[in-house]
N, C-alpha and C positions, 0 to 999 in steps of 0.2 A: 271868320264871319264877324260882322260888326255887332255891337250891342243892340242896335236897332233891328237888325235882321233876326237875331236870336229872340228878341222880345216879340217880334211879329210872329215867328214860328211858335213860340211858347203860347201866345195869345190864341192862335189857331187850335193848338192842342187843348188848352184850357176850355175853349169854346165847345168842345165835344162833350163836356160833362154838364149834367143838369145841376149837380150840387158840388160845390167846392168846399174845401176845409176853411174854417174861419181863421186858422193860424197854421203856418208852416214853420217848423222848428228845424234849424240847421246846426250841425256841428261845424267847426271851423277847419281844424287841421285835416287835410286830405279830403275835405268835403267841399268847402268854398275855395280853399287855396291849397296849392301843392307842396306843402311843407309843414313842419312842426314849429310852432312859435318859439319853443325853448331852444331851438337850434339857430335862431336868428337874432339880430340886433335891432333895437329900436331905430337906429340910424339908417337902416336899409329901407329901400322902397319895395314894398311887397307887391305881389301880383295875384289876381284871382284866376281860377280856371277860366278859360276863354268864354264859356257860356254863362257863367254865374251872374254877372251884372244884368244881362238881358233878361234872365229868368226872374231876378228880383224885381226888375222894372215891370215885367208882365204881371207878376203877382200883385204888385202895388196898384197897377191899373185896374185889375179885376176886384180890388177891394179886399184882398186877402192879406192879413197881417203876417209879419215874419218876426221870428225871435231866434236867439242863439242859445244853445246848450253846449258848452265846451268844458272839458275837464283839464284844460291847459294849466300847467303849473306856473305859467308866466302871463297872468291876465293883463298886466301892464303893457306887455308887448302886443298882445292881441288887440287891446283897445286902441293902442297907438296905430296899429295897422288898419283897423276899421276907419279911423279918422283920416289917415293918409289916403285911403282908397275912396273916400267920400261917400261911404255907405253906412256909417254909424247911425245916422238919424233914421234910417229906414226900418230899424228894428225896434219893436215895442218892448222887448225885454232882452237884457244882456246878462245871462247867467253864465259867467266865465270864472270858474274856480276849480281847483284840484279837489278830487273827491275819490273815496274808495267805494262809494255806493253806485258806481256806474253813473247814470244820469237821473235816477229817480228823484233825488233832492232838487236837481235843476228843474225838472218838470213840475214838482210841487210848487216851487217858487214862481215859475212862469204862470201856472194856473192861478195862484193867489194874486199875482200882479195884474193879470189880464182878465180874469173871470171867465176865460174861454174853457168850456168843458173839455175834458180829455178826449172824448170821442169826436170832437170837432178839430182835433189837431192832426197834422201830418208831420212825420219826423224823418229826416234824412241824416244818415251817419255812415261813415266808412267802416266802422267796427261792428261786427256782428254781435259781439258781447253786449254792447250798449243797446242795440235793437232788441236782443233777447231779454235783457233785464227789464226793459220797458214793456215788452209784450207779455211777460209773465206777471206783471202787476195786476191789480184788480181793475185797472183802467182799461178802457177800450180804445187803444191807439191804432192808427194806421201808420205803420213804420216800414221803412225801406232801407235795405242795406245797399250802399253805393259802392260798386266795384271801382277800384282805382284804375283810371284810364292811362 
């Protein structure tokens, strides 16, 4: 399916909702792309999951901001891949750093940077422990665990 077709389908789905989140936060490894950054080289050309770019375009068209919360131990590789894929500028916040606190610190920084209230954020991650850590905070998140396809 092409990026344009995915975008159109995503726009139809988003159109079903009366209220959309102000900010959608994505993990990187096994959420936007099918690999761990630390297992790759900056010299490689990365690829996104087939539907990812179209979904990002649909969110952008609907005025929904997007951000990244990644615990990658190789932020330099992740940032290089975002540039190579031509999507780096789509994200209003890039919180890419290794952490033992799951993603709570990532979200605090995203909140400080964007001013978006936690209850207006939607979070996608492939690791249930990250989702659970966020859900058990004092914040009111909408978070979803993404099964690997």
